[in-house]
C-alpha positions as MATLAB code, in Angstrom:
seq = 'XXXXXXXXXXXXXXXXXXXXXXXXXXXXXXXXXXXXXXXXXXXXXXXXXXXXXXXXXXXXXXXXXXXXXXXXXXXXXXXXXXXXXXXXXXXXXXXXXXXXXXXXXXXXXXXXXXXXXXX';
ca = [
      -9.481    5.465   28.304;
     -12.619    6.368   26.162;
     -14.409    3.176   25.311;
     -14.071    3.476   21.800;
      -9.681    3.441   21.806;
      -9.886    0.490   24.227;
     -11.548   -1.459   21.912;
      -9.505   -1.051   18.743;
     -10.457   -1.543   14.968;
      -8.686   -3.571   12.913;
      -9.991   -1.734   10.353;
      -7.727    1.884    9.904;
     -10.436    3.394    7.632;
     -13.089    3.026   10.719;
      -9.896    3.795   13.314;
      -8.382    6.538   11.752;
     -12.592    8.396   11.257;
     -13.193    7.314   15.047;
      -9.786    8.936   15.573;
     -10.684   12.214   14.054;
     -14.093   12.003   15.748;
     -13.051   11.773   18.960;
     -10.635   14.484   18.510;
     -13.824   16.723   17.349;
     -14.998   15.970   20.499;
     -11.885   16.887   22.757;
     -11.623   20.087   20.672;
     -15.167   21.073   21.492;
     -14.551   20.267   25.469;
     -11.778   22.607   25.416;
     -11.842   25.891   27.507;
     -12.642   28.748   25.182;
      -9.365   30.392   25.286;
      -7.981   32.292   22.250;
      -5.160   29.864   22.190;
      -7.408   26.823   22.173;
      -9.342   28.025   19.733;
      -6.897   28.211   17.218;
      -5.259   25.183   18.526;
      -7.972   23.470   17.837;
      -8.906   24.362   14.222;
      -5.630   23.055   13.287;
      -5.777   19.712   15.429;
      -9.557   19.175   14.125;
      -7.796   19.751   10.375;
      -4.448   17.325   11.133;
      -6.789   14.555   12.959;
      -9.767   14.577    9.947;
      -6.931   14.614    7.178;
      -5.353   11.481    8.840;
      -8.141    9.339    7.254;
      -8.693   11.275    4.669;
      -5.250   10.405    2.811;
      -5.501    6.699    4.139;
      -8.827    6.614    2.525;
      -7.196    8.052   -0.895;
      -4.354    5.563   -0.480;
      -6.755    2.910   -0.866;
      -7.953    4.199   -3.810;
      -4.308    4.861   -5.343;
      -3.583    5.301   -8.912;
      -0.669    2.922   -8.212;
       2.715    2.151   -5.993;
       3.896    6.050   -5.987;
       0.574    7.562   -4.989;
       0.118    4.743   -2.251;
       3.331    5.687   -0.580;
       2.588    9.532   -1.043;
      -0.798    9.382    0.975;
       0.666    6.856    3.697;
       3.814    9.382    4.297;
       0.973   12.430    4.585;
      -1.067   10.122    6.972;
       1.785    9.645    8.798;
       2.705   13.506    8.869;
      -0.623   14.484    9.835;
      -0.993   11.662   12.702;
       2.391   13.682   13.978;
       0.913   16.571   13.252;
      -2.023   16.089   15.566;
      -0.185   14.658   18.047;
       1.700   17.753   18.711;
      -1.380   19.773   18.385;
      -2.752   17.795   21.276;
       0.296   18.265   23.531;
      -0.018   21.855   22.560;
      -3.871   21.796   23.806;
      -4.334   22.949   27.238;
      -7.562   20.795   28.349;
      -9.242   21.114   32.108;
      -8.973   18.538   34.404;
     -11.421   16.421   33.640;
     -10.395   16.280   30.180;
      -6.434   15.744   30.630;
      -6.893   11.781   30.109;
      -8.949   11.886   26.927;
      -5.742   14.174   25.692;
      -3.451   11.532   26.919;
      -5.233    8.567   25.126;
      -5.387   10.687   21.954;
      -1.920   11.415   22.102;
      -1.253    7.500   22.613;
      -3.857    6.800   18.781;
      -1.607    9.567   17.036;
       1.758    7.885   18.310;
       0.381    4.358   17.097;
      -1.586    5.532   14.026;
       2.008    6.992   13.481;
       3.824    3.495   13.980;
       1.136    1.711   11.984;
       1.477    4.157    8.620;
       5.628    3.825    9.284;
       5.070   -0.176    9.303;
       3.062    0.210    6.411;
       5.876    2.467    4.367;
       8.252    0.165    5.170;
       6.432   -3.170    3.982;
       5.647   -0.744    0.761;
       8.887    0.313   -0.225;
];
């Protein structure tokens, strides 16, 4: 497991930022096939959107806005997991892929719990 994911952060803004940064590093290590290039673009966008929407939720204008942004963060974490599973890393980066899939799943669960407590 990568060092950053092993020492999980309690600060969710920092944790989502680290997730996006690690995804960017992972995408840069993918073999440069046409498929991976396109998947990498989608993955980079969705992973960055997880944290960006969480930051927006923390600056929300009200409860409905907060709930909507948390739902978007959860949706983007789910989408990131989809693209991660679809990506085709070389043998030395499969472990990183698995760690990132696990982290995206945990982020989905965290945002789901926040939603359950907020509604």
